[in-house]
DODOKE-130430 format. One line per field, with one value per residue (C-alpha): x, y, z. Coordinates in steps of 0.1 Angstrom, whole numbers. Layout:
residues N
east: (X_...)
north: (Y_...)
up: (Z_...)
***
This chain:
residues 750
east: (-2079_-2049_-2069_-2078_-2049_-2067_-2092_-2067_-2074_-2108_-2099_-2068_-2036_-2011_-2021_-1996_-1996_-2014_-2033_-2070_-2104_-2131_-2164_-2196_-2233_-2267_-2285_-2323_-2350_-2373_-2395_-2366_-2366_-2333_-2319_-2300_-2275_-2267_-2232_-2209_-2176_-2151_-2149_-2117_-2107_-2115_-2126_-2162_-2187_-2222_-2249_-2262_-2298_-2302_-2288_-2256_-2221_-2185_-2153_-2118_-2108_-2071_-2074_-2073_-2089_-2121_-2135_-2168_-2188_-2210_-2240_-2261_-2289_-2313_-2345_-2330_-2313_-2275_-2263_-2229_-2220_-2189_-2170_-2138_-2114_-2089_-2068_-2076_-2106_-2142_-2166_-2203_-2228_-2266_-2275_-2310_-2319_-2348_-2366_-2358_-2390_-2380_-2348_-2340_-2376_-2383_-2389_-2359_-2362_-2348_-2366_-2341_-2310_-2291_-2270_-2243_-2226_-2215_-2232_-2266_-2296_-2309_-2302_-2267_-2271_-2236_-2205_-2169_-2166_-2196_-2179_-2146_-2162_-2189_-2177_-2186_-2173_-2136_-2131_-2144_-2170_-2192_-2189_-2206_-2232_-2243_-2258_-2283_-2316_-2314_-2280_-2276_-2252_-2231_-2198_-2183_-2176_-2170_-2194_-2228_-2258_-2288_-2325_-2321_-2293_-2259_-2227_-2219_-2252_-2239_-2214_-2192_-2183_-2157_-2161_-2185_-2163_-2168_-2144_-2133_-2118_-2131_-2124_-2093_-2090_-2115_-2103_-2124_-2147_-2133_-2148_-2121_-2124_-2125_-2093_-2103_-2102_-2134_-2113_-2107_-2144_-2165_-2198_-2216_-2247_-2258_-2287_-2305_-2326_-2340_-2307_-2299_-2297_-2262_-2251_-2256_-2246_-2260_-2292_-2296_-2276_-2251_-2226_-2215_-2185_-2171_-2135_-2124_-2112_-2084_-2072_-2075_-2037_-2005_-2003_-1985_-1997_-1980_-1997_-1984_-2002_-1997_-2008_-1996_-1973_-1976_-1970_-1984_-1979_-2004_-1990_-2013_-1999_-1995_-2022_-2045_-2054_-2036_-2023_-2005_-2000_-1984_-1991_-1974_-1987_-1973_-1995_-1988_-2012_-1987_-1986_-2023_-2029_-2004_-2027_-2061_-2060_-2076_-2095_-2070_-2033_-2013_-1979_-1981_-2003_-2022_-2002_-1985_-1976_-1999_-1988_-2012_-2008_-2031_-2031_-2059_-2058_-2084_-2088_-2111_-2135_-2158_-2135_-2115_-2091_-2085_-2063_-2061_-2041_-2027_-2006_-2011_-1991_-2003_-2006_-2013_-2011_-2029_-2041_-2073_-2086_-2099_-2134_-2125_-2099_-2096_-2061_-2052_-2051_-2064_-2039_-2046_-2022_-2027_-2005_-2021_-2008_-2034_-2031_-2058_-2058_-2087_-2087_-2117_-2125_-2154_-2160_-2188_-2193_-2212_-2250_-2254_-2237_-2214_-2191_-2179_-2153_-2138_-2113_-2103_-2077_-2068_-2049_-2052_-2029_-2038_-2016_-2038_-2027_-2048_-2035_-2034_-2009_-2003_-2000_-1963_-1972_-1958_-1976_-1995_-2016_-2044_-2061_-2094_-2086_-2058_-2082_-2079_-2043_-2040_-2030_-2048_-2030_-2055_-2047_-2072_-2070_-2100_-2108_-2138_-2144_-2174_-2185_-2215_-2230_-2255_-2277_-2293_-2327_-2348_-2349_-2336_-2347_-2318_-2309_-2280_-2268_-2236_-2218_-2198_-2173_-2163_-2135_-2122_-2096_-2095_-2069_-2067_-2042_-2053_-2025_-2036_-2017_-2001_-1989_-2018_-2025_-2058_-2058_-2088_-2094_-2125_-2127_-2157_-2166_-2196_-2210_-2237_-2257_-2278_-2300_-2319_-2340_-2351_-2384_-2397_-2433_-2438_-2418_-2439_-2438_-2408_-2401_-2370_-2371_-2342_-2332_-2300_-2291_-2263_-2246_-2225_-2201_-2193_-2230_-2239_-2270_-2286_-2309_-2329_-2337_-2362_-2362_-2386_-2391_-2415_-2414_-2442_-2437_-2461_-2449_-2420_-2398_-2415_-2421_-2432_-2413_-2420_-2395_-2396_-2368_-2354_-2318_-2296_-2263_-2239_-2234_-2207_-2172_-2167_-2195_-2182_-2176_-2211_-2224_-2251_-2256_-2263_-2280_-2283_-2298_-2328_-2344_-2374_-2376_-2407_-2402_-2423_-2408_-2417_-2391_-2390_-2358_-2345_-2309_-2306_-2330_-2339_-2368_-2373_-2398_-2396_-2414_-2401_-2407_-2381_-2388_-2358_-2357_-2331_-2309_-2281_-2288_-2257_-2248_-2220_-2194_-2165_-2168_-2170_-2201_-2207_-2236_-2262_-2289_-2308_-2339_-2335_-2360_-2370_-2385_-2379_-2402_-2401_-2401_-2375_-2372_-2344_-2342_-2312_-2313_-2287_-2313_-2334_-2308_-2281_-2247_-2257_-2258_-2275_-2294_-2316_-2324_-2347_-2353_-2378_-2370_-2390_-2372_-2369_-2350_-2343_-2308_-2274_-2278_-2310_-2335_-2364_-2371_-2359_-2346_-2309_-2284_-2273_-2308_-2323_-2359_-2350_-2320_-2315_-2288_-2283_-2253_-2246_-2218_-2210_-2180_-2172_-2153_-2139_-2124_-2113_-2128_-2153_-2173_-2189_-2211_-2230_-2253_-2260_-2287_-2298_-2323_-2311_-2302_-2309_-2282_-2281_-2260_-2270_-2257_-2260_-2276_-2266_-2288_-2270_-2301_-2297_-2312_-2309_-2285_-2289_-2307_-2318_-2314_-2286_-2291_-2297_-2267_-2257_-2227_-2220_-2189_-2173_-2146_-2132_-2109_-2088_-2075_-2049_-2039_-2074_-2075_-2038_-2026_-1996_-1995_-1970_-1988_-2021_-2025_-2054_-2053_-2078_-2091_-2118_-2133_-2156_-2181_-2173_-2196_-2178_-2211_-2208_-2217_-2225_-2229_-2237_-2219_-2192_-2194_-2170_-2167_-2190_-2215_-2212_-2195_-2202_-2186_-2199_-2189_-2178_-2156_-2118_-2119_-2149_-2134_-2109_-2092_-2074_-2051_-2033_-2018_-2021_-2003_-2011_-1991_-2006_-2043_-2060_-2095_-2100_-2133_-2146_-2138_-2163_-2189_-2191_-2191_-2158)
north: (648_638_614_592_568_556_540_511_502_490_479_459_445_417_380_365_329_313_280_286_270_281_284_286_280_296_312_307_311_283_288_281_318_334_358_385_406_379_384_354_355_330_338_356_362_387_360_362_375_389_369_382_388_350_342_329_335_328_336_323_313_312_294_256_231_233_269_286_303_331_341_372_390_418_402_368_350_347_312_298_268_246_240_221_240_218_245_234_226_238_236_238_249_252_276_282_312_316_350_370_376_405_425_422_425_457_491_515_553_570_604_630_608_590_563_539_516_480_480_496_479_508_507_518_549_561_541_553_534_553_586_576_565_592_611_646_642_642_618_645_635_666_664_630_641_669_642_634_653_682_694_725_728_757_758_792_783_752_734_717_740_719_727_765_766_781_760_770_754_720_704_674_648_620_591_613_644_677_686_722_733_702_721_737_775_795_813_841_827_792_762_743_706_686_677_640_611_590_559_564_561_529_546_577_594_624_639_666_673_659_644_627_645_632_660_697_732_727_744_725_693_669_648_619_599_567_558_523_497_472_467_433_428_448_468_496_522_544_571_592_618_652_670_648_620_600_567_550_519_500_474_448_429_391_385_408_428_461_481_513_533_563_582_611_631_661_680_708_720_740_715_711_748_752_731_740_778_793_825_836_842_821_832_801_773_755_727_715_686_662_637_614_586_561_533_509_485_459_463_433_411_441_470_493_522_543_572_593_624_646_676_697_726_744_777_797_831_848_880_888_918_945_957_988_1002_994_981_971_937_924_903_874_850_824_800_774_751_727_698_674_646_622_596_574_544_520_492_468_466_441_439_453_486_502_532_555_582_606_635_656_684_707_738_761_789_811_839_858_888_912_940_956_955_971_952_948_929_956_964_997_1019_1037_1067_1057_1020_1017_997_968_963_944_912_888_864_840_813_789_761_737_709_686_659_636_607_585_556_532_506_479_465_437_438_470_493_513_543_566_596_616_649_670_698_721_747_771_799_822_849_874_901_926_947_976_991_1018_992_997_965_954_923_903_871_852_821_797_772_751_725_700_672_649_618_597_566_541_525_496_492_464_452_476_507_525_559_578_605_628_661_682_709_734_762_787_806_833_841_833_815_781_762_730_712_683_659_631_606_578_550_526_496_495_462_439_464_497_521_557_580_613_636_668_687_720_729_757_771_798_829_825_836_859_882_885_903_917_952_940_909_878_845_812_809_785_762_738_708_689_659_631_603_572_546_513_493_460_447_461_491_521_545_575_604_631_664_689_723_744_775_798_822_844_845_871_905_925_962_981_994_1012_989_957_935_930_911_936_915_882_896_875_848_826_793_766_739_714_678_653_620_595_562_539_507_479_453_462_470_443_452_488_507_541_566_596_624_655_683_711_740_771_792_828_844_878_877_894_926_915_944_919_882_870_838_836_835_800_784_771_759_728_705_671_645_613_590_557_532_501_477_460_429_421_456_456_490_508_536_563_593_619_648_675_702_732_759_795_810_846_872_905_936_949_984_1008_1042_1074_1062_1028_1011_984_984_965_982_952_918_891_853_835_808_772_751_719_697_663_645_613_590_556_533_508_477_461_434_422_384_379_351_355_392_411_444_458_490_513_540_568_594_618_649_673_694_674_695_727_743_778_779_811_811_848_881_900_937_966_985_1012_988_1003_974_937_905_870_845_814_784_789_768_753_719_699_667_643_615_593_559_542_510_489_461_437_430_412_427_420_402_432_453_434_427_463_479_496)
up: (1273_1293_1314_1284_1292_1324_1301_1299_1335_1323_1288_1288_1301_1296_1294_1318_1306_1336_1332_1327_1327_1303_1323_1302_1307_1313_1342_1345_1371_1384_1353_1330_1319_1312_1338_1318_1337_1363_1378_1382_1402_1415_1452_1463_1427_1400_1374_1363_1338_1333_1317_1283_1272_1268_1302_1287_1301_1292_1311_1318_1354_1363_1397_1400_1423_1443_1442_1450_1422_1434_1413_1420_1401_1410_1425_1431_1460_1458_1449_1460_1439_1445_1412_1403_1381_1362_1347_1312_1290_1294_1324_1314_1341_1342_1371_1385_1407_1430_1434_1465_1483_1506_1502_1465_1454_1474_1459_1457_1463_1433_1429_1418_1414_1387_1402_1388_1413_1418_1452_1447_1433_1412_1375_1365_1343_1337_1349_1347_1314_1300_1310_1294_1261_1256_1226_1237_1273_1264_1294_1318_1345_1341_1303_1304_1330_1306_1284_1313_1318_1342_1332_1310_1280_1293_1274_1284_1320_1340_1364_1364_1359_1371_1368_1368_1394_1391_1389_1425_1436_1426_1451_1446_1472_1470_1494_1514_1518_1501_1473_1469_1436_1418_1385_1372_1379_1359_1327_1311_1285_1286_1304_1324_1330_1362_1379_1385_1361_1360_1361_1399_1406_1409_1419_1407_1421_1402_1422_1402_1433_1466_1477_1510_1543_1547_1523_1524_1512_1477_1466_1433_1430_1446_1426_1449_1438_1453_1446_1435_1460_1454_1418_1401_1400_1397_1365_1347_1322_1296_1275_1246_1226_1209_1241_1270_1282_1313_1331_1362_1383_1406_1430_1445_1476_1473_1498_1478_1510_1501_1472_1464_1432_1416_1384_1367_1337_1318_1294_1269_1242_1222_1194_1193_1192_1164_1142_1157_1158_1189_1193_1219_1211_1236_1247_1270_1260_1288_1304_1335_1358_1376_1402_1421_1446_1464_1488_1499_1529_1536_1574_1578_1558_1553_1562_1539_1545_1513_1505_1473_1468_1440_1432_1401_1388_1356_1339_1307_1293_1263_1247_1229_1210_1234_1232_1252_1228_1192_1182_1217_1234_1267_1285_1309_1327_1354_1374_1397_1424_1438_1463_1474_1500_1508_1535_1542_1563_1564_1588_1597_1635_1656_1657_1622_1629_1604_1607_1579_1585_1560_1560_1530_1529_1500_1492_1462_1450_1420_1407_1381_1360_1339_1317_1283_1255_1222_1189_1196_1228_1250_1283_1282_1306_1288_1303_1318_1315_1341_1363_1338_1349_1382_1398_1421_1444_1459_1485_1499_1525_1529_1553_1555_1580_1586_1607_1599_1619_1603_1619_1597_1607_1593_1555_1540_1568_1582_1604_1596_1616_1620_1620_1596_1599_1571_1573_1547_1548_1517_1514_1486_1477_1450_1435_1413_1384_1407_1433_1457_1476_1492_1514_1524_1543_1550_1573_1573_1600_1593_1616_1608_1624_1603_1606_1581_1582_1555_1563_1543_1551_1525_1495_1475_1497_1512_1528_1537_1564_1571_1586_1586_1610_1603_1621_1601_1624_1598_1595_1631_1618_1622_1599_1600_1567_1566_1537_1528_1500_1491_1466_1455_1433_1404_1388_1387_1369_1375_1403_1412_1436_1454_1471_1491_1508_1520_1511_1524_1512_1524_1502_1476_1488_1458_1470_1506_1528_1525_1529_1554_1576_1555_1559_1541_1506_1505_1480_1483_1460_1449_1427_1412_1391_1372_1364_1346_1345_1333_1333_1297_1296_1317_1313_1335_1335_1361_1369_1394_1410_1429_1449_1458_1486_1503_1472_1471_1457_1449_1447_1430_1454_1437_1406_1426_1430_1467_1484_1495_1511_1508_1492_1460_1450_1421_1409_1384_1370_1342_1331_1319_1301_1298_1278_1277_1256_1253_1241_1211_1186_1183_1196_1201_1234_1232_1254_1248_1272_1270_1295_1296_1320_1329_1354_1365_1394_1408_1422_1419_1399_1380_1378_1384_1380_1346_1330_1339_1310_1318_1314_1282_1278_1259_1261_1246_1240_1220_1227_1209_1212_1192_1194_1160_1169_1134_1132_1169_1171_1193_1176_1197_1186_1206_1197_1222_1216_1236_1226_1225_1259_1268_1271_1290_1294_1328_1338_1367_1363_1383_1412_1413_1399_1373_1338_1306_1282_1258_1258_1235_1228_1211_1184_1193_1203_1183_1188_1171_1184_1173_1188_1181_1201_1181_1200_1177_1203_1209_1206_1207_1230_1253_1247_1269_1266_1254_1234_1226_1199_1204_1179_1190_1172_1188_1167_1136_1114_1125_1136_1149_1186_1204_1242_1247_1244_1262_1265_1267_1300_1289_1273_1239_1221_1223_1210_1206_1233_1214_1220_1217_1185_1168_1165_1186_1176_1199_1188_1214_1221_1255_1266_1296_1312_1337_1335_1307_1302_1265_1271_1289_1259_1239_1266_1277_1242_1249)
***
């Protein structure tokens, strides 16, 4: 919730009293037909607009004198039109665009990916604004992505579970580099949110399969995020709510070639939990400090150096009723320190060459305590249950570096190649109830080379060929992963795509060191897609098949699950639909998604191939947004559905063989969430600040949601795994100083 205040960056800021010219008009093609979605911008400024469904546009320009108006639209040649801005009155324009014969009319390879970006020509599916205003997302990136087909509605733990894969099989990249610890530290039975605000991203690629050879170490999915560039102008923000308080500042240089910024936020859920009672009894409610900083430098006309970094300190402590001993409590506590730095550089070189370099560095320190208490909250050691009292001290250091060269050829054809290095150093100290300490350390060095080529045979037919080679020093193993995609244009707005690829991933750290020598896990992806897009609508239908091999099988060693071998296997198949519409219902933006998944796998301690407990056969979402101008309010609603997931209690017999002590299927999942944003200053002239008041309610019908069951140590007792509270309510006020984006609030259904 604490990241809601960054919504202001997009919604609002102060009107600074500059002179202005009102620019209006229409954009049509040579047949006098409207060109909806055309983008208009005054060169070297941030003044502009997007044409509506009738091709009409309207915006305020604050520069004066002779300027250059740049008009772009998908499928049309860019127009640069000289205009004279007087600083007052209205300038009416009639703009005509000519269709682009080659580049802008060419087919785009999209199989397996949802992409939203200000650079790419594929249809924008979810932008950062969409993420911030999706009612069920709570301003969390992965929360919003769960409304897209392919993602499962898993609520008891963090992460993206995609097409039958675990959360660990989805990896996240920011500006090309891998992000470790993208989510806050795991808490038993509670899904933690992502550490990053969606407001810092300008581009989002959610690949549910068949992703580019530039990325690796993800069996199922890649989430590729691109951070924002220079801000529009200097600004400041302030947020206050019952759970957090924070402030930030962004400074743009006078020459608009560099910027820097700082933000601080403090959160504490004590007041919220006092009203909304939780399943857990908190002695320390979740909360902590967050500090982030950034700078951006324009190194040339097309070059950009960007830095983003943060430091977080947070913790919590609670007790819950113990399943192992009636009348006693299980105790859990966690303290976390996390630091992240990301430095990236892009530059266009001579002869259509481009270089992209990235470096990310992060550290993570968790101090986690487990134990038991009596009803008076006094620590106890019970005979036979002493093993439940211990402490973990985990420290991790992570580094990722990559270098990519790109050569553009005629049209859209291009060659990309490069190298990547990934380093991790994880240390763990286990301290038992009697003071015994066990130290472990595992270092990973991964090296990769990759190459990929886009070949545009005609405007209607394109192919992408790629390959990725990796060496894992810790495994002493190599792999080679070919990937290929095709796209064929069926009509002006529709196309079909095919994709195939092999993907490898190291075994998860929590199962290492292993009993035996290990190798990479492997998955093969087969994808076929149909897509039809306009500037205001998107329809996608996709079928897929995934074949898993060399998955980890575990064994029980002194009560600990350790990797035993790579004899696991599985498959996943299904089909998905997605429809987004900003056109057919006046002033309403909505999308609908549906996924069918049939998956089984034999991995970890499974006795044989079964449907994993994180996979549901059917998932669906409906999201709607409407801005009511007279009320100065944006209304958002979302409904998420998932059919019942299976649950298992898998135990070991005397021969160390696994069997089902219990199994079944939980009830279907339903969640209706609602949010509204009230903008009281909308329309006010000469405003010195701009405020947004936010109210959001998750699970407004108070529906009971059961994710599965937790079991006692001996497997004799079980308890429903449910959310900490059925409903959560957020109320906050956010104030921004500096950037007037009130028109965007209406045009983008904010």
